[in-house]
Residue, then its C-alpha position, 0 to 999 in steps of 0.5 A: m907100849m911101843k910101835m914103830i912105823f916103817a915103809l915097805d918098798d925101803h924099810r925107812l923108819l917112819g914114826v915112833h910111838i911110846i906110851g907108858e913107863g920109861a917112855t921119855e927115857l926111850i924115845h930118843i933112839g927112835q928119834a935118832v935113828l928117824n932124823l938120820g934116815g935110818t931103816l928097819d936094818y938098824f934095829i935088827e942089826n945092832a945090839f941093844n942091851y938085855p935085860t932093858l926097855a931098850e931093847a924093845y926096839k930090836i923086839a919091835a923091829l923084828d916084829a915088824w920084819n916077821r909081818m912084811p911080805r916075804a917078797v918085800a923082806v927078800e928084796a930088802v936083804a938083796a939090796a942090803a947085801v949089794a950095798t955093804p962094802a962087806a958084801a962087795a969085797t966078797r964078791k970081788v974075791a969070789 
């Protein structure tokens, strides 16, 4: 069982709980993202091998995304688009 806790305002990862077989093999991923100030977007935008237990991070992140209030999710997408260099380059060209 995996549980990830995210802040609603900035989608920052606040904690990860893993219970069960393979927990010690998985917890380091959440620990690294937590220590680097990562967000929900990290888990959604990155590839996790299939079929592996590490894919549980992506599944849990997508579940968290689907449970967030829509207004918060839309604001986060807009903020992420403004913050990425690719989005800035796209706006300059247009």
